[in-house]
N, C-alpha and C positions, 0 to 999 in steps of 0.2 A: 777851257777845262784843264784842271790840273791832272797830270799823268802821275799816278801813284807808282806804278811799276810798268815795265815793258809788257808784262803778261796781262795787264788789266785790259788793254784794247783787244787782245785775243780772246779773253774771257767774255768781254762784252759782245763780240761778234758771235761767239759760240752760243751765248744766251739768246741772241736774236734768231739764230738758226734753230735752236731747240724749241723756241716759242712757235716758229713757223711749222716745225714738224709736229708739235702737239696739236695745232689747229688742223693739220692734214689728217692726222690719225682720228681726231674727233669727227671730222667730216666723213671719213671712211665708215666709222661706227654709225653715224647718223644715216648713211645711205645703205645700210646693211640689207634693206628690203627694196631698194630701187632696182628695177630690172636692168640688166646689162651694165651695171656699174662695176668699174674696175678700181680696186683700191690704189691710191697714189701714195708715194713716199718721196723723200728728199734725201739726197746724198751730198753731204757737205764736208766730209772728212778731208778730201783732197784740197778743198778750198782753204780749210783751216791750216792744213800742213803748209800750204803755200804762204799763207799769212804769217805763220810761225817763222818760216825761212826769211821772210822780209823783215820781220821785227828783230829777230835774234841773229841775223846774218849767217845762218847755217849754210853749209855748203850743199850744193845740189847733189842728190843721190843719182843723178843721171850719168850713165856710163858713156864716156867719151870714146868716139870711134877713132881708131888709128888710121891715118892716111899715109901709106908707104910710097905712094906715087902721086905726082901732081895731077894726073889724069883721073884720079878717083873722084867720084861724085861726092859733093858735100851733102850732109844730111839736111833735110828741110827743117826749117825752124818751126817748131810747133808753137802755136799760140796758146798761151796759158788761159785756161777757162777761168774767167773772173767771177763766175756765178756758180751757185750750187746746181746740182743736176736733179731735175725732177724725173721720176720714172714711175711706171706702173708695176705694182707688186703682183705678178701673175703666176706665182708658184703654186697656186691652190686650185683645186677642182671647182669649176663653175657649177652652180646649181642649175636646175631646169630653166630658171628665168634668166640665165646668163650672168648672174651676179657672182663675183668671186671673192667677196669679203668673208674672211674667216674671223669671227669675233674673238676666238682664243688668241690668234696671232695679233690682232689689233689691240686687245687689252694688255697683252704682255709687252708689246712694243710701246704702248702708252706708259706702262709702269716703268720700263727701262728709261724712257725719255724723261719722265718725271724725276727719277732718281738722279740722272745726270744734270738736269736743270737745277735741282735743289743743291747738288754738290757744287755747281758753279756759283750759285748765289752765296752759299756758305763760304766758299773760297774768296769771293769778292768782299764779303763782310769782314773776313779775317784780315785781308790786306788793308781794308779801310780802317779797321781797328788798330792795326800796327801803326799806320800812318798817323792816326789821331793821337795815339800814345806818344809818338815822337814829337808831334806838335805841342801836346800838353807838357811834356818834359822840357822842351826848349822854352816854353813860355814861363815856366817856373824858374829857369835859370836867369832870365832877363830881369 
């Protein structure tokens, strides 16, 4: 596969996560009447930030500890989470049947996710269009 820009891979991964999130929100809405159902969501911003640092070589925002004595304990190495985090969105009052799906929250989250998804698609189309224009211009020169 041809890599158009460094950010193309990051945008592709963000699209995958947005699609997963859209499916989860749709599942929450579909289970709005299921007793004891708890709405699920996915957190992937940290994973994308890690991927961005890998692609662009950004420096870590982690604060380094100063060791003024050789007897100081070294900080334990934290393993980076290579996956997005699934969690239950439990900030809402459960109904009598134990279901805590709030349709207002779910529809607004779905709308926000759709806007972000469409923005990513449009950004990828724009990058591909620029790449195509460069190829067309170089073909005319030869």
